[in-house]
Legacy VTK file of the C-alpha trace (Angstrom):
# vtk DataFile Version 3.0
C-alpha trace
ASCII
DATASET POLYDATA
POINTS 270 float
-26.502 -5.308 -38.167
-25.175 -6.253 -34.720
-21.716 -7.138 -34.144
-21.778 -10.755 -32.953
-18.332 -10.951 -31.617
-15.445 -8.828 -30.822
-11.961 -10.329 -31.429
-9.634 -9.310 -28.802
-5.976 -9.293 -30.158
-4.771 -6.047 -28.398
-1.176 -5.963 -27.099
-1.387 -4.144 -23.705
1.668 -2.397 -24.379
2.040 0.698 -26.213
5.900 0.561 -25.839
7.290 -2.609 -24.533
10.737 -1.908 -23.115
11.659 -5.496 -21.875
9.514 -8.309 -20.760
6.630 -7.004 -18.708
8.158 -3.544 -18.300
7.190 -0.653 -20.749
4.461 1.850 -21.163
0.901 0.378 -21.369
-2.167 1.762 -22.950
-3.909 1.924 -19.430
-1.199 4.481 -18.380
-2.634 7.139 -20.896
-6.044 7.534 -19.361
-4.378 8.229 -16.027
-2.271 11.107 -17.665
-5.334 12.430 -19.517
-7.325 12.557 -16.275
-4.584 14.648 -14.679
-4.374 17.145 -17.703
-8.278 17.381 -17.876
-8.448 17.966 -14.125
-5.631 20.653 -14.296
-7.144 22.476 -17.245
-10.671 22.464 -15.644
-9.245 23.765 -12.301
-7.190 26.267 -14.069
-10.305 27.603 -15.947
-12.175 28.068 -12.609
-9.040 29.985 -11.196
-8.774 32.311 -14.084
-12.614 32.916 -13.686
-11.891 33.924 -9.952
-14.108 30.948 -8.683
-11.232 29.646 -6.347
-10.252 33.025 -5.212
-7.342 31.727 -2.613
-5.799 29.780 -5.513
-3.251 30.806 -8.189
-2.613 28.806 -11.589
0.788 28.290 -10.189
-0.623 26.695 -6.999
-2.186 23.758 -9.088
1.272 22.247 -9.640
1.152 21.243 -5.963
-2.454 20.167 -6.299
-1.583 17.736 -9.109
1.464 16.466 -6.789
-0.887 15.713 -4.076
-3.515 14.138 -6.116
-1.204 11.887 -8.231
0.568 10.672 -5.031
-2.765 10.020 -3.297
-4.330 8.280 -6.437
-1.393 5.835 -7.040
-0.726 5.049 -3.393
-4.381 4.536 -2.753
-5.354 2.742 -5.839
-2.218 0.409 -5.408
-2.725 -0.309 -1.750
-6.195 -1.277 -1.883
-5.538 -3.486 -5.151
-2.719 -5.360 -3.372
-3.817 -5.507 0.299
-7.625 -5.318 0.034
-8.432 -7.159 -3.231
-5.554 -9.450 -4.214
-3.291 -9.782 -1.198
-3.354 -13.921 -1.739
-1.954 -13.089 -5.026
0.828 -10.742 -4.091
1.769 -12.354 -0.677
4.743 -10.848 1.151
6.717 -9.617 -1.686
7.309 -5.669 -1.434
8.953 -5.566 -4.911
5.759 -6.783 -6.340
3.691 -4.271 -4.262
4.986 -1.462 -5.921
5.263 -2.864 -9.471
2.384 -0.544 -10.858
3.998 -0.883 -14.432
2.527 -4.380 -14.389
-1.003 -3.063 -13.960
-3.270 -3.514 -11.018
-5.049 -0.067 -9.488
-8.292 -0.163 -7.571
-10.661 2.488 -8.390
-11.994 2.689 -4.697
-8.439 3.092 -3.367
-7.563 5.952 -5.939
-10.906 7.684 -4.794
-9.854 7.478 -1.047
-6.197 8.767 -2.090
-7.622 11.556 -4.291
-9.839 12.758 -1.544
-6.927 12.814 0.867
-4.737 14.776 -1.485
-7.548 17.157 -2.275
-8.184 17.635 1.255
-4.674 18.356 2.184
-4.440 21.143 -0.697
-7.831 22.507 0.281
-6.796 22.918 3.810
-3.280 24.738 2.996
-5.437 27.221 0.796
-8.499 27.354 3.241
-10.952 25.968 0.909
-13.707 23.383 1.390
-13.221 20.088 -0.455
-16.327 20.546 -2.242
-15.059 23.655 -3.706
-12.861 21.433 -5.720
-14.499 18.111 -6.049
-17.833 19.780 -7.519
-15.683 21.376 -10.148
-13.521 18.390 -11.134
-16.379 15.585 -11.109
-16.768 15.960 -14.855
-13.299 15.443 -16.006
-12.753 12.640 -13.694
-15.595 10.935 -15.220
-14.482 11.516 -18.696
-11.083 10.217 -17.772
-12.396 7.110 -16.039
-14.368 6.342 -19.128
-11.045 6.059 -21.295
-9.569 4.326 -18.162
-12.063 1.425 -18.886
-10.884 1.237 -22.379
-7.345 0.853 -20.910
-8.752 -2.302 -18.992
-10.462 -3.717 -22.239
-7.097 -3.420 -24.096
-5.304 -5.139 -21.057
-7.907 -7.723 -20.961
-8.417 -6.914 -17.411
-11.784 -7.666 -15.398
-13.531 -9.649 -18.114
-17.059 -10.209 -17.916
-18.942 -13.524 -17.130
-19.345 -16.070 -20.145
-21.662 -14.783 -22.623
-22.556 -15.650 -26.231
-24.483 -12.838 -27.541
-24.060 -9.654 -29.623
-20.722 -7.756 -28.739
-19.332 -10.627 -26.720
-15.410 -10.481 -26.441
-13.514 -13.547 -27.837
-10.015 -13.698 -26.018
-8.951 -16.885 -27.607
-6.791 -15.552 -30.483
-4.859 -12.828 -28.467
-1.234 -14.012 -28.677
-0.418 -11.579 -25.641
-2.373 -13.312 -23.038
-0.779 -16.420 -21.438
-4.215 -17.914 -20.326
-6.982 -16.396 -22.399
-10.619 -17.255 -21.269
-12.074 -20.098 -23.592
-15.541 -18.666 -23.541
-16.835 -15.471 -25.113
-17.386 -12.758 -22.437
-19.471 -9.740 -21.693
-17.473 -6.623 -22.474
-17.875 -5.472 -18.933
-15.180 -2.974 -19.425
-16.834 -1.071 -22.231
-20.097 -1.022 -20.259
-18.249 0.823 -17.494
-16.944 3.277 -20.103
-20.540 4.033 -21.201
-21.343 4.405 -17.545
-18.683 6.870 -16.899
-19.620 8.982 -19.704
-23.261 8.842 -19.064
-22.316 10.217 -15.551
-20.148 13.013 -17.102
-23.114 14.114 -19.133
-25.561 14.079 -16.096
-23.087 15.904 -13.875
-22.267 18.554 -16.466
-25.963 19.268 -16.856
-26.371 19.533 -13.292
-23.709 22.139 -13.072
-24.649 24.086 -16.179
-28.115 24.770 -14.684
-28.674 27.163 -11.894
-25.922 25.435 -9.845
-26.611 22.970 -7.315
-25.552 23.289 -3.532
-22.059 22.677 -2.635
-21.508 18.952 -2.337
-24.370 17.930 -4.541
-22.272 17.266 -7.738
-19.620 15.446 -5.446
-22.171 13.095 -3.800
-24.012 12.747 -7.043
-20.691 11.505 -8.716
-20.126 9.035 -5.809
-23.819 7.892 -5.986
-24.061 7.275 -9.520
-20.774 5.516 -9.618
-21.430 3.197 -6.838
-25.210 2.383 -7.903
-24.490 1.857 -11.607
-21.385 -0.160 -10.939
-23.121 -2.291 -8.047
-25.404 -3.683 -10.791
-22.748 -3.827 -13.430
-20.728 -6.179 -11.149
-22.903 -9.102 -11.708
-21.761 -9.294 -15.205
-18.065 -9.360 -14.217
-16.180 -12.527 -13.612
-15.083 -12.168 -10.014
-15.034 -14.075 -6.782
-18.279 -13.491 -4.761
-17.378 -13.140 -1.285
-20.553 -11.954 0.431
-24.229 -12.857 -0.345
-23.228 -13.503 -3.782
-21.580 -10.261 -4.275
-17.951 -9.546 -5.111
-15.853 -7.298 -2.789
-15.764 -4.439 -5.352
-19.534 -4.647 -5.325
-19.819 -4.395 -1.751
-17.614 -1.118 -1.656
-19.817 0.107 -4.823
-22.974 -0.536 -2.740
-21.587 1.255 0.444
-20.632 4.306 -1.930
-24.187 4.471 -3.048
-25.740 4.355 0.386
-23.342 6.940 1.746
-24.027 9.124 -1.221
-27.759 8.814 -0.678
-27.413 9.653 2.915
-25.241 12.711 2.299
-27.489 14.064 -0.627
-30.538 13.824 1.662
-28.512 16.163 4.166
-27.354 18.438 1.502
-30.879 18.778 -0.111
-32.653 19.789 3.080
-34.051 23.055 3.652
-31.653 25.292 5.287
-28.031 25.998 5.238
-26.007 23.458 3.157
-23.509 21.261 4.721
-20.022 22.393 3.804
-20.734 25.774 2.552
LINES 1 271
270 0 1 2 3 4 5 6 7 8 9 10 11 12 13 14 15 16 17 18 19 20 21 22 23 24 25 26 27 28 29 30 31 32 33 34 35 36 37 38 39 40 41 42 43 44 45 46 47 48 49 50 51 52 53 54 55 56 57 58 59 60 61 62 63 64 65 66 67 68 69 70 71 72 73 74 75 76 77 78 79 80 81 82 83 84 85 86 87 88 89 90 91 92 93 94 95 96 97 98 99 100 101 102 103 104 105 106 107 108 109 110 111 112 113 114 115 116 117 118 119 120 121 122 123 124 125 126 127 128 129 130 131 132 133 134 135 136 137 138 139 140 141 142 143 144 145 146 147 148 149 150 151 152 153 154 155 156 157 158 159 160 161 162 163 164 165 166 167 168 169 170 171 172 173 174 175 176 177 178 179 180 181 182 183 184 185 186 187 188 189 190 191 192 193 194 195 196 197 198 199 200 201 202 203 204 205 206 207 208 209 210 211 212 213 214 215 216 217 218 219 220 221 222 223 224 225 226 227 228 229 230 231 232 233 234 235 236 237 238 239 240 241 242 243 244 245 246 247 248 249 250 251 252 253 254 255 256 257 258 259 260 261 262 263 264 265 266 267 268 269
């Protein structure tokens, strides 16, 4: 028997210290993501797959990536997606403990951090990104569970199986009155599907450098583009949300890069 309605009464705080300050459930997937990435790369280093890197060097890698992800994700959230909400209030710009991080900005920041680390160790970016695509996809799936607990990014009104009812949540100041699509859980499934596909790609003969990286970007952008039709956000261009526009651009750029990488001849970025 299908679940007809999910009653959402979750407290977004794992530990509430005071008011809106505390440790949110949403923080745990970020911690998990960094830990999984570290473990995955440490295994590659011990297998001599990254010959110019020692396990001790991964502390610096995590530092670059953590700073890049947080700064990029917060910058995009505040200045690209929600500036009309934040306005000129620097204290609110940096209040990450209140939630508000953009995947697209986090991706840009992560790439910059990885690029800096790769340059300092005379590596290609693909030698790292191809190896961390699977743990990152897994962690992003858990991140969407965090979004669900936070009641962030709800879906459009929907009164069918698995719809989410926020009306009985005492932790929400203004809960939506209609039942909604559980878009956060759809994206959780999308990310774990991606992890399975990317793991399968890597477990076979081994694709050319960059193929797993751009497959990650392409799958993420393509699937999220269509899922965004079910999310309750402002439409800014031709009936699309801003996040949808970025996701579509991701998918198109990935398609172009995969065509280049898979052409006969020497692979790009080898």
